[in-house]
TORBAPA-20451 format. One record per residue (C-alpha): x negated, y negated, z; residue number from 1. Coordinates in pm, 1 decimal. Layout:
! TORBAPA-20451
X;Y;Z;NUM
...
//
This chain:
! TORBAPA-20451
-1429.9;1782.5;-3454.2;1
-1217.8;1496.5;-3609.8;2
-930.7;1682.1;-3833.2;3
-871.4;1332.7;-3992.2;4
-1227.5;1384.5;-4194.2;5
-1096.0;1711.6;-4314.0;6
-893.3;1776.6;-4635.8;7
-542.0;1968.8;-4551.8;8
-555.0;2281.0;-4420.8;9
-268.7;2396.2;-4710.5;10
-532.4;2270.6;-4978.3;11
-820.4;2472.8;-4833.3;12
-640.5;2771.4;-4771.7;13
-537.6;2755.3;-5171.2;14
-870.4;2710.8;-5242.8;15
-990.5;3011.9;-5051.5;16
-737.5;3238.2;-5225.1;17
-838.8;3098.8;-5581.4;18
-1213.0;3166.1;-5480.3;19
-1148.3;3526.4;-5398.7;20
-895.0;3598.8;-5636.9;21
-1014.6;3390.6;-5924.6;22
-666.4;3323.9;-6026.9;23
-434.3;3089.7;-6025.7;24
-129.1;3288.7;-6060.4;25
-274.8;3588.0;-5793.4;26
-340.8;3316.9;-5522.0;27
-27.0;3183.1;-5540.1;28
149.1;3524.0;-5520.7;29
-53.2;3571.0;-5199.0;30
43.5;3218.8;-5071.8;31
416.3;3242.6;-5181.4;32
402.2;2942.0;-5346.2;33
396.0;2838.7;-5734.5;34
99.8;2838.2;-5991.3;35
163.6;2466.9;-5985.3;36
131.8;2388.4;-5613.9;37
-261.4;2624.5;-5599.6;38
-312.3;2389.5;-5883.4;39
-203.0;2064.2;-5737.8;40
-397.0;2178.4;-5423.8;41
-715.0;2242.0;-5643.1;42
-682.7;1860.2;-5766.0;43
-619.3;1732.3;-5439.8;44
-993.4;1888.6;-5324.4;45
-1142.7;1791.9;-5650.5;46
-1046.0;1394.0;-5573.8;47
-1148.4;1464.7;-5214.3;48
-1499.7;1556.0;-5290.3;49
-1587.9;1402.8;-5642.4;50
-1692.1;1708.9;-5754.8;51
-1518.4;2001.2;-6011.3;52
-1480.4;2302.9;-5799.1;53
-1367.2;2521.4;-6073.2;54
-1300.3;2531.2;-6447.3;55
-1057.0;2741.4;-6627.6;56
-1197.7;3016.3;-6832.8;57
-958.9;3274.2;-7034.6;58
-720.3;3374.9;-6810.9;59
-865.1;3339.7;-6489.5;60
-1058.5;3065.2;-6276.2;61
-1481.1;3006.9;-6256.4;62
-1623.9;2846.9;-5952.6;63
-1890.3;2585.8;-6008.2;64
-2167.7;2592.4;-5810.7;65
-1999.1;2301.8;-5545.9;66
-1690.5;2549.8;-5542.9;67
-1901.7;2880.5;-5462.6;68
-2046.8;2659.4;-5202.3;69
-1718.3;2572.8;-5049.7;70
-1554.1;2873.7;-5088.0;71
-1852.5;3059.3;-4874.7;72
-1783.7;2813.8;-4629.7;73
-1416.9;2882.4;-4623.0;74
-1448.0;3265.1;-4653.8;75
-1702.1;3233.6;-4289.2;76
-1463.0;3000.5;-4108.4;77
-1158.6;3167.0;-4213.4;78
-1260.2;3536.8;-4115.7;79
-1428.0;3418.2;-3809.2;80
-1044.8;3234.6;-3714.7;81
-887.9;3594.5;-3838.4;82
-1127.8;3801.2;-3583.6;83
-1061.8;3535.2;-3301.3;84
-670.2;3606.6;-3355.5;85
-685.1;3960.1;-3411.8;86
-877.4;4011.8;-3122.6;87
-630.7;3820.3;-2908.4;88
-362.5;4023.7;-2996.9;89
-533.9;4340.5;-2929.4;90
-583.5;4192.1;-2621.2;91
-234.6;4116.6;-2564.4;92
-100.5;4462.9;-2713.2;93
-347.1;4706.2;-2499.9;94
-329.1;4507.7;-2153.2;95
-159.5;4663.8;-1838.4;96
225.6;4581.1;-1838.3;97
258.9;4375.8;-1506.1;98
589.4;4473.5;-1327.8;99
660.5;4304.0;-985.1;100
964.8;4490.2;-818.6;101
1118.2;4521.5;-463.3;102
969.8;4793.6;-270.1;103
1294.8;4973.3;-199.2;104
1344.7;4960.1;-566.1;105
1012.1;5104.5;-666.8;106
993.2;5404.7;-414.3;107
1381.6;5483.9;-454.3;108
1488.9;5439.8;-762.4;109
1181.3;5407.6;-1018.4;110
912.7;5656.9;-897.2;111
1180.8;5964.4;-944.9;112
1226.3;5804.0;-1279.4;113
873.1;5675.8;-1409.1;114
751.2;6002.4;-1520.0;115
949.5;6025.9;-1786.0;116
808.0;5719.2;-1922.8;117
457.7;5776.2;-1884.1;118
521.0;6128.8;-2078.0;119
703.3;5936.5;-2359.2;120
448.9;5621.8;-2344.2;121
142.2;5744.8;-2230.7;122
-53.7;5468.9;-2410.8;123
120.8;5197.6;-2244.5;124
-50.8;5091.5;-1883.3;125
186.2;5012.0;-1582.3;126
84.8;4805.9;-1283.2;127
362.3;4817.0;-1068.0;128
338.6;4536.3;-751.4;129
581.9;4573.2;-462.1;130
705.8;4235.8;-387.4;131
1010.4;4088.0;-219.3;132
946.9;3732.0;-329.9;133
1032.8;3563.5;-685.9;134
749.1;3458.9;-814.0;135
604.4;3208.7;-1085.8;136
598.0;3472.8;-1366.0;137
360.6;3280.9;-1565.8;138
133.3;3150.4;-1263.3;139
92.3;3537.8;-1143.5;140
48.3;3661.1;-1514.5;141
388.0;3876.8;-1439.0;142
563.5;4056.1;-1775.1;143
860.7;4161.1;-1610.8;144
1029.0;4120.3;-1264.0;145
1308.8;4376.0;-1103.0;146
1480.6;4125.0;-845.1;147
1784.6;4180.0;-596.9;148
2040.1;3919.5;-609.3;149
2324.3;3697.9;-869.8;150
2058.1;3659.7;-1120.2;151
2127.3;3260.6;-1104.7;152
1744.6;3229.7;-1076.6;153
1626.4;2884.5;-1282.4;154
1385.7;2913.6;-1600.2;155
1380.5;3301.3;-1614.6;156
1578.0;3494.4;-1831.7;157
1804.6;3793.7;-1630.0;158
2013.4;4070.5;-1724.1;159
2150.7;4324.2;-1499.0;160
2001.5;4641.8;-1452.6;161
2203.4;4784.7;-1180.0;162
2472.3;4639.5;-1029.1;163
2584.2;4928.0;-823.3;164
2760.6;4921.5;-510.1;165
2615.0;4906.1;-197.2;166
2672.0;5204.9;71.6;167
2669.6;5195.1;472.0;168
2510.6;5580.0;496.6;169
2427.2;5766.5;797.2;170
2359.4;6128.1;873.7;171
2672.2;6384.1;869.4;172
2858.0;6322.6;1238.9;173
2613.2;6084.9;1332.0;174
2966.2;5807.0;1400.0;175
3284.6;5834.5;1364.2;176
3288.2;5462.5;1235.3;177
3495.4;5477.7;917.0;178
3600.6;5087.6;917.8;179
3474.5;4743.1;904.5;180
3588.2;4707.6;1220.7;181
3455.4;5011.6;1380.4;182
3112.3;4961.7;1197.0;183
3117.0;4569.9;1354.4;184
3125.7;4744.0;1699.7;185
2806.7;4926.0;1647.6;186
2490.9;4794.7;1841.6;187
2118.0;4696.9;1755.2;188
1993.2;5091.2;1790.3;189
2266.7;5204.5;1542.1;190
2104.6;5024.1;1247.9;191
1812.2;5062.2;1033.3;192
1713.3;4815.1;811.6;193
1329.9;4754.1;632.1;194
1164.2;4398.7;707.8;195
1076.5;4469.2;300.2;196
1440.5;4490.4;169.5;197
1579.2;4183.1;190.9;198
1902.5;4315.5;27.6;199
2037.9;4467.2;339.4;200
2091.1;4127.0;535.0;201
2317.5;4031.8;206.5;202
2523.7;4301.6;233.9;203
2528.5;4281.0;603.0;204
2673.0;3908.9;543.6;205
2932.3;4076.9;293.1;206
3081.4;4319.6;557.0;207
3057.8;4118.7;825.5;208
2747.3;4238.6;999.2;209
2506.0;3964.6;1107.5;210
2168.3;4121.9;1144.9;211
2030.4;3828.7;1331.9;212
2265.0;3863.8;1565.8;213
2339.5;4214.9;1609.6;214
1993.9;4274.3;1556.3;215
1868.5;4642.7;1436.9;216
1568.7;4864.2;1441.4;217
1287.3;4719.8;1143.8;218
1099.4;4947.4;989.3;219
791.8;4896.2;806.4;220
935.7;4987.0;422.3;221
1303.0;5183.1;283.0;222
1152.3;5502.1;256.7;223
1092.2;5544.5;653.9;224
1480.1;5396.2;678.0;225
1607.1;5647.2;454.2;226
1395.3;5914.0;667.6;227
1533.1;5811.4;994.1;228
1903.5;5805.0;891.6;229
1849.3;6136.4;709.6;230
1730.4;6241.0;1072.8;231
2029.4;6134.0;1231.9;232
1885.5;5862.7;1416.2;233
2068.9;5583.1;1294.0;234
2276.6;5383.1;960.2;235
2179.2;5159.5;708.3;236
2295.4;4960.2;431.9;237
2126.5;5050.7;76.2;238
2192.0;5089.7;-274.5;239
2441.2;5350.8;-385.5;240
2197.5;5387.2;-659.5;241
1899.7;5441.9;-411.0;242
2077.7;5698.4;-229.8;243
2274.4;5845.0;-489.2;244
2060.5;6196.7;-459.6;245
2109.4;6225.6;-62.2;246
2471.2;6147.8;-73.4;247
2519.1;6437.9;-367.0;248
2317.8;6662.3;-142.4;249
2475.0;6601.4;151.5;250
2214.2;6468.7;370.4;251
2383.1;6138.0;395.2;252
2742.7;6023.7;421.0;253
2908.2;5714.7;336.1;254
3060.6;5499.5;592.0;255
3180.9;5208.2;362.6;256
3083.2;5104.2;25.8;257
3154.2;4737.8;-136.8;258
3079.7;4569.3;-460.2;259
3035.2;4233.1;-419.9;260
3055.8;4050.4;-765.0;261
2730.5;4004.9;-963.6;262
2544.7;4113.4;-664.2;263
2256.4;4413.1;-766.9;264
1912.9;4437.2;-921.7;265
1822.1;4215.6;-1228.6;266
1582.7;4297.5;-1477.4;267
1406.4;3936.2;-1530.0;268
1148.4;3822.9;-1770.0;269
1015.7;3512.1;-1844.1;270
1124.1;3297.4;-2160.2;271
943.9;3395.3;-2474.0;272
829.6;3725.7;-2672.0;273
701.7;4005.3;-2448.7;274
396.2;4196.1;-2537.7;275
461.0;4547.7;-2732.2;276
408.4;4754.5;-2384.0;277
650.4;4515.5;-2226.2;278
941.6;4547.9;-2477.8;279
893.6;4942.3;-2444.4;280
922.1;4939.0;-2093.9;281
1199.5;4681.7;-2067.4;282
1408.6;4903.8;-2325.7;283
1321.2;5191.4;-2140.0;284
1461.9;5057.3;-1828.0;285
1762.4;4991.8;-1975.3;286
1828.7;5317.4;-2133.8;287
1754.8;5467.7;-1757.3;288
1975.1;5232.0;-1564.9;289
2248.0;5325.7;-1832.9;290
2148.6;5683.9;-1757.9;291
2204.1;5653.8;-1399.4;292
//
């Protein structure tokens, strides 16, 4: 199709409204333009086709045979366009909200709280994708990501979600270490960390413990790490937000706390509008993080 062979879409749209309403004034009100503008569009089309498309009859406009033919074609065409647009909008509104997040955040922070979101919004389907990689959100079809770092990733929008303090934790009585110097003397057998939780290596550097040098017992996921520490087998570095229930119950004790500026969990979205479901989940995450 060559667009140069068609009249202006504004004129065609104005004529289609005129044909439905049978009135220049009513068409003008629908399109939020002046009576004169619709009349001008009509004259433009009549010049284009070399035929009269509508004549004034009393207070309204009566279509000619050529006008009826054009109105029928435009009505069918615009209805098909509207159907396609509504179909895409419906698909966007009803498709699952895809959320990528770190495994440790998913296990310890999100899952104990997610029931509240499902209860409030049963119509929103979430697809949670545990991952430590900051992938191309558009290419991977991600609506939202929760990532750990300083929020300085290019090409995306990042806002602080949980910039909580990190904490070195152990079971009560596991060690008498209470200073950074004491922690630095511990060996690989004393530390546990998760291969899926890159946060722990970053925090280790913040307190002067280089796990590449010291070593540690690596577990498959952070849930296993916390379970091992609760059992008194060693200690670990965790986000305080993730182990707050254990600290409150006394299952774990804090040996050291720190708060590197800007380091924490960020709510990440790509530039542009979010689907209705993604907007609801983002709003809920903000409120849940604030409450926590």
